[in-house]
C-alpha positions as CSV (number, residue, x, y, z in Angstrom):
1,M,22.2,7.3,-16.9
2,G,18.9,7.0,-18.8
3,L,15.4,7.7,-17.7
4,T,14.2,5.2,-15.0
5,T,10.5,4.5,-15.3
6,W,9.0,3.2,-12.0
7,L,5.7,1.4,-12.2
8,I,4.3,2.2,-8.7
9,V,1.4,0.0,-7.6
10,A,-1.1,1.0,-4.8
11,S,-4.2,-0.9,-3.9
12,E,-6.5,2.1,-3.6
13,K,-6.4,5.7,-4.8
14,R,-6.2,7.4,-1.4
15,E,-2.9,5.7,-0.8
16,L,-1.5,7.9,-3.6
17,A,-3.1,11.2,-2.3
18,G,0.0,12.3,-0.4
19,I,2.3,11.6,-3.3
20,L,0.1,13.5,-5.8
21,K,-0.2,16.4,-3.4
22,R,3.6,16.8,-3.2
23,V,4.9,15.8,-6.6
24,P,3.5,18.3,-9.0
25,G,2.5,18.0,-12.7
26,S,0.6,14.7,-12.6
27,R,-1.3,13.9,-15.8
28,P,-3.7,11.1,-16.8
29,F,-1.9,8.0,-17.9
30,E,-3.2,5.1,-19.9
31,W,-3.1,1.7,-18.1
32,P,-6.4,0.0,-19.2
33,E,-6.5,-2.6,-16.4
34,A,-6.0,0.0,-13.6
35,A,-8.8,1.6,-11.7
36,F,-6.7,4.9,-11.6
37,A,-3.4,5.8,-13.3
38,R,-1.3,9.0,-13.3
39,E,2.2,9.8,-14.6
40,V,4.5,12.2,-12.8
41,M,8.2,13.2,-13.2
42,H,10.2,13.0,-9.9
43,G,13.7,14.2,-10.3
44,Q,15.4,12.1,-13.0
45,D,12.7,9.4,-12.7
46,R,9.3,8.9,-14.3
47,W,6.7,7.4,-12.1
48,W,3.7,5.6,-13.4
49,L,1.2,5.5,-10.5
50,V,-1.5,2.8,-10.9
51,V,-4.2,1.5,-8.6
52,S,-4.7,-2.3,-8.7
53,G,-7.2,-3.0,-6.0
54,P,-6.5,-5.2,-2.9
55,G,-4.8,-8.5,-2.9
56,P,-2.7,-10.7,-5.3
57,R,-5.5,-11.5,-7.7
58,M,-6.2,-7.9,-8.5
59,V,-2.4,-7.2,-8.8
60,A,-2.1,-10.0,-11.3
61,R,-4.9,-8.6,-13.3
62,V,-3.3,-5.2,-13.6
63,L,0.3,-6.3,-14.1
64,T,0.1,-8.2,-17.3
65,E,3.3,-6.8,-18.9
66,P,5.9,-4.1,-18.0
67,R,5.1,-1.9,-21.0
68,G,8.4,-0.1,-20.8
69,A,8.7,0.1,-17.0
70,T,12.3,-0.4,-15.7
71,G,11.4,-0.9,-12.0
72,L,8.5,-2.0,-9.9
73,A,7.4,-0.6,-6.5
74,S,4.6,-1.5,-4.1
75,V,3.3,1.4,-2.0
76,G,0.4,2.0,0.3
77,F,-0.9,1.3,3.8
78,C,0.0,-1.5,6.2
79,G,-1.0,-2.8,9.5
80,A,1.6,-2.9,12.3
81,L,2.5,-6.2,13.9
82,D,5.5,-4.7,15.7
83,P,4.0,-2.8,18.8
84,A,6.8,-0.2,18.4
85,L,5.3,1.1,15.2
86,G,2.9,4.0,15.2
87,I,0.5,5.6,12.7
88,G,2.3,7.0,9.7
89,D,5.6,5.3,10.4
90,I,7.3,4.3,7.2
91,V,8.5,0.8,6.6
92,V,10.7,-0.1,3.7
93,T,10.9,-3.8,2.5
94,G,12.7,-5.5,-0.4
95,E,15.7,-3.7,-1.9
96,H,17.2,-0.6,-0.4
97,L,16.2,2.7,-1.8
98,R,18.8,4.7,-3.8
99,R,18.4,7.8,-1.5
100,V,16.5,8.3,1.7
101,S,15.6,11.7,3.2
102,G,13.2,11.1,6.2
103,A,12.6,8.6,9.0
104,C,12.0,5.0,8.0
105,V,12.8,1.5,9.2
106,Q,13.9,-1.5,7.0
107,R,11.8,-4.4,8.1
108,R,10.1,-7.6,6.9
109,S,6.5,-7.5,5.7
110,L,4.1,-10.3,5.9
111,C,1.8,-10.5,2.8
112,L,-1.5,-12.3,3.2
113,D,-4.7,-12.2,1.1
114,R,-6.7,-11.0,4.1
115,V,-7.0,-8.2,6.7
116,A,-5.6,-8.9,10.2
117,V,-8.7,-7.9,12.1
118,T,-7.9,-8.2,15.8
119,A,-5.0,-7.2,18.0
120,A,-4.8,-10.9,19.1
121,E,-4.4,-12.0,15.5
122,K,-1.7,-9.5,14.9
123,R,0.1,-10.6,18.0
124,E,0.0,-14.3,16.9
125,L,1.3,-13.3,13.4
126,R,4.1,-11.3,14.9
127,Q,5.1,-14.3,17.1
128,S,4.8,-16.9,14.4
129,T,6.5,-15.0,11.5
130,G,8.7,-12.2,13.1
131,A,7.3,-9.8,10.5
132,A,6.9,-6.1,11.5
133,V,3.9,-5.3,9.3
134,I,1.2,-7.0,7.3
135,E,-0.3,-6.0,3.9
136,M,-1.8,-7.7,0.9
137,E,0.0,-6.8,-2.3
138,S,3.8,-6.4,-2.2
139,A,4.5,-10.1,-2.6
140,A,2.5,-10.2,-5.8
141,V,4.3,-7.1,-7.1
142,A,7.7,-8.5,-6.2
143,A,6.8,-11.8,-8.0
144,K,6.1,-9.8,-11.2
145,A,9.4,-7.9,-10.7
146,R,11.3,-11.3,-10.6
147,E,9.4,-12.6,-13.6
148,W,10.3,-9.5,-15.6
149,G,13.8,-9.2,-14.3
150,L,13.2,-5.7,-12.8
151,P,14.3,-4.1,-9.5
152,F,11.7,-4.0,-6.8
153,R,11.0,-1.7,-3.9
154,A,8.2,-1.6,-1.3
155,V,7.3,1.4,0.9
156,R,4.5,1.2,3.4
157,S,2.9,3.6,5.9
158,V,1.3,2.3,9.0
159,S,-2.5,2.9,9.1
160,D,-3.4,0.7,12.1
161,T,-1.2,-0.3,15.1
162,A,-0.5,-3.7,16.6
163,W,-2.6,-2.8,19.6
164,E,-5.9,-2.0,18.0
165,D,-8.7,-4.1,16.5
166,M,-10.3,-3.2,13.2
167,P,-13.8,-1.7,13.6
168,L,-15.2,-4.4,11.2
169,D,-14.1,-7.7,9.8
170,F,-13.4,-6.3,6.3
171,N,-12.7,-9.8,5.0
172,R,-16.5,-10.4,5.1
173,Y,-17.1,-7.7,2.5
174,R,-15.0,-8.7,-0.4
175,D,-16.2,-9.5,-3.9
176,E,-15.2,-12.5,-6.2
177,D,-12.1,-10.6,-7.4
178,G,-11.0,-9.8,-3.9
179,G,-12.1,-6.1,-3.9
180,F,-13.8,-4.6,-0.9
181,S,-17.4,-3.7,-1.4
182,R,-17.8,-0.1,0.0
183,S,-21.6,-0.4,-0.2
184,A,-21.6,-3.6,1.9
185,I,-19.2,-1.9,4.4
186,V,-21.6,1.1,4.7
187,R,-24.6,-1.2,5.2
188,A,-22.7,-3.1,7.9
189,A,-21.8,0.2,9.7
190,L,-25.4,1.4,9.5
191,L,-26.6,-1.8,11.0
192,Q,-24.0,-1.6,13.8
193,P,-23.8,2.1,14.7
194,I,-21.4,1.3,17.5
195,R,-18.8,0.6,14.8
196,I,-19.0,4.1,13.2
197,P,-16.5,5.9,15.6
198,G,-14.0,3.1,14.9
199,L,-14.4,3.5,11.2
200,M,-14.0,7.3,11.5
201,R,-10.8,6.8,13.5
202,L,-9.5,4.4,10.9
203,N,-10.3,6.9,8.1
204,R,-8.3,9.6,10.0
205,N,-5.4,7.2,10.5
206,C,-5.4,6.4,6.7
207,R,-5.3,10.1,5.9
208,R,-2.3,10.5,8.2
209,A,-0.6,7.4,6.7
210,A,-1.2,8.8,3.2
211,E,0.3,12.2,4.1
212,S,3.3,10.5,5.7
213,L,3.8,8.2,2.7
214,G,3.6,11.2,0.3
215,E,6.1,13.2,2.3
216,F,8.6,10.4,2.5
217,L,8.4,9.4,-1.2
218,A,8.6,13.0,-2.4
219,N,12.0,13.3,-0.7
220,C,13.6,10.1,-1.7
221,E,14.8,8.2,-4.8
222,L,13.5,4.7,-5.4
């Protein structure tokens, strides 16, 4: 079997932190449209790790052509809609992985170009769609895989549970391309100090989710 090159798309660099920590030998990789790109070898596979930014518009801007990739994967964080899911739980959607070593669930993901902000909104989305998690990019990556005739995988790690509200309505702090303005989020937090503990908790949860994602992917085959 020849070398499989997986183009693995995350929305932000910190979603890849756990992978880069556990899969050694990463090196800079040229993908001009990406905010960050690294190449690693994982077993018999080559992984091209690229950061697109959040949402379908930014995915489309980065994924203009396969450039030799023979598979596409969407990885990163997700919000739980299923109350049974906890921080760091791994949810696989799309096609089954070739080999799994570690706990995960195969569930359906809801892809929307917005953040589900409140527990009430998550509950409504769960009831209306039956999806287990919500995120913003995998549908756009899957569409590119179909267009290019490539296999597709999606692996997500829960960063906020179905029971909790987001500390801010992050949808209010997006730019014209759909990216989140970190400076606007910081200003909003400084103007509402009561939100800061919630933002700190979310940041801790994201670190846990990144570690869990890295541990899982380092021990599986896409």
